[in-house]
C-alpha positions as CSV (number, residue, x, y, z in Angstrom):
1,M,4.4,-18.7,16.2
2,A,6.1,-21.5,14.2
3,G,5.0,-22.0,10.6
4,M,3.6,-18.5,10.1
5,K,3.7,-17.3,6.5
6,T,4.6,-13.7,5.9
7,L,2.5,-11.4,3.8
8,E,4.9,-8.6,2.7
9,I,3.5,-5.1,2.4
10,V,5.7,-2.4,1.1
11,W,4.8,1.3,1.0
12,Q,7.0,4.0,-0.3
13,R,6.7,7.7,-0.4
14,L,8.6,10.9,-0.9
15,V,10.4,12.2,2.2
16,N,12.3,15.5,1.7
17,R,15.6,16.4,3.3
18,D,13.7,18.0,6.2
19,G,12.0,14.7,6.9
20,L,8.6,15.9,5.6
21,T,6.2,14.2,3.3
22,C,3.0,15.6,1.7
23,D,-0.5,15.5,3.1
24,R,-1.5,12.7,0.7
25,C,1.3,10.4,1.9
26,G,0.8,11.4,5.5
27,S,-2.8,10.4,5.3
28,T,-2.0,7.2,3.5
29,H,0.6,6.4,6.3
30,R,-2.3,6.5,8.9
31,E,-4.4,4.2,6.7
32,V,-1.6,1.7,6.1
33,M,-0.9,1.5,9.9
34,A,-4.5,0.9,10.7
35,A,-4.9,-1.7,7.9
36,V,-1.7,-3.6,9.0
37,S,-3.0,-3.7,12.6
38,K,-6.3,-5.2,11.5
39,L,-4.6,-7.6,9.2
40,A,-2.4,-8.9,12.0
41,S,-5.5,-9.9,14.0
42,A,-7.5,-11.2,11.0
43,L,-4.8,-13.3,9.4
44,R,-3.2,-14.8,12.6
45,P,-5.7,-17.7,12.7
46,L,-4.8,-18.5,9.1
47,G,-1.1,-18.7,9.9
48,I,-0.3,-15.5,8.0
49,E,1.5,-12.5,9.4
50,P,1.6,-9.1,7.7
51,K,5.0,-7.5,7.6
52,L,5.2,-3.8,6.7
53,E,8.3,-2.2,5.1
54,V,8.2,1.5,4.7
55,R,10.6,2.9,2.1
56,E,11.6,6.6,1.5
57,I,12.2,8.2,-1.9
58,D,14.4,11.3,-1.9
59,E,13.6,14.4,-3.8
60,A,15.9,13.6,-6.8
61,A,14.3,10.2,-7.3
62,F,10.8,11.7,-6.9
63,R,11.4,14.3,-9.6
64,L,12.4,11.6,-12.0
65,A,9.4,9.4,-11.2
66,P,6.7,11.1,-9.1
67,S,4.3,8.1,-9.6
68,E,6.6,6.0,-7.5
69,S,5.6,8.0,-4.4
70,N,2.7,6.6,-2.3
71,R,3.0,3.3,-4.0
72,I,2.1,0.0,-2.3
73,W,3.0,-3.6,-3.0
74,I,1.3,-6.5,-1.3
75,G,2.7,-10.0,-1.6
76,G,5.1,-8.8,-4.3
77,K,2.4,-7.3,-6.6
78,P,1.3,-3.7,-6.9
79,L,-1.9,-2.9,-4.9
80,E,-3.7,-2.0,-8.1
81,E,-3.0,-5.4,-9.6
82,W,-4.9,-7.2,-6.7
83,L,-7.8,-4.8,-7.1
84,G,-8.0,-4.5,-10.9
85,A,-7.4,-0.8,-10.4
86,E,-5.9,1.9,-12.7
87,V,-3.1,4.2,-11.7
88,G,-3.6,7.9,-12.5
89,S,-2.2,11.2,-11.3
90,S,-3.3,14.5,-10.0
91,Q,-1.4,17.7,-8.9
92,C,-0.3,17.4,-5.3
93,C,0.9,19.9,-2.8
94,S,3.5,21.2,-0.4
95,V,6.5,18.9,-0.4
96,C,5.8,17.6,-3.9
97,G,5.7,21.0,-5.4
98,D,3.5,21.0,-8.5
99,S,4.2,17.4,-9.4
100,E,1.5,15.1,-10.7
101,C,1.4,12.5,-7.9
102,R,0.0,8.9,-7.9
103,T,-3.7,8.2,-7.6
104,V,-5.5,4.9,-7.8
105,E,-8.9,4.5,-9.5
106,V,-11.1,1.6,-8.4
107,E,-14.6,1.1,-9.7
108,N,-14.9,4.7,-11.0
109,S,-13.6,6.3,-7.8
110,T,-10.3,8.0,-7.7
111,F,-8.3,8.0,-4.5
112,E,-5.3,10.3,-3.7
113,T,-5.0,8.9,-0.2
114,I,-5.1,5.1,-0.3
115,P,-7.9,4.2,2.1
116,E,-7.7,1.4,4.7
117,G,-10.6,-0.4,3.0
118,L,-8.7,-0.8,-0.3
119,L,-5.6,-1.9,1.5
120,L,-7.6,-4.5,3.5
121,R,-9.3,-5.8,0.3
122,A,-6.1,-6.2,-1.6
123,A,-4.3,-7.8,1.3
124,L,-7.1,-10.3,1.9
125,I,-7.1,-11.3,-1.7
126,A,-3.3,-11.7,-1.5
127,A,-3.6,-13.7,1.7
128,A,-6.2,-16.0,0.1
129,H,-3.7,-16.9,-2.6
130,M,-1.3,-17.9,0.2
131,L,-3.6,-20.5,1.7
132,E,-2.9,-24.2,1.0
133,P,-5.1,-25.9,-1.6
134,S,-6.3,-28.3,1.2
135,A,-8.1,-25.3,2.8
136,K,-10.5,-25.2,-0.2
137,G,-13.2,-27.3,1.4
138,D,-13.3,-25.3,4.7
């Protein structure tokens, strides 16, 4: 469709040399895919199309900065910025070893897996910022 604006969504997570990720990132992957699917339908009438980019972090990069795994940006800003959320960490599992992996705290709730609802909320806020000022009176 001509004239569609793109809402960039970037999600990155650790993937080891065997192609595996942890349960936390695996669950977030399912949530991200569900959210992007819903956003495509919801935003199309507004002339906005979500575009998902999935990035992989290797084990060496992960060891240097574990909080970079399971990180999401929407419209060029971190998810937590759109939601007024805090980033924390908690011990993860399996592929991550005993690393302290990223968590997101929103309104006194801590999330290890980023739920679809938070992704939708952040993306809708970001999409609202993309709308033309002339749409204000709609």
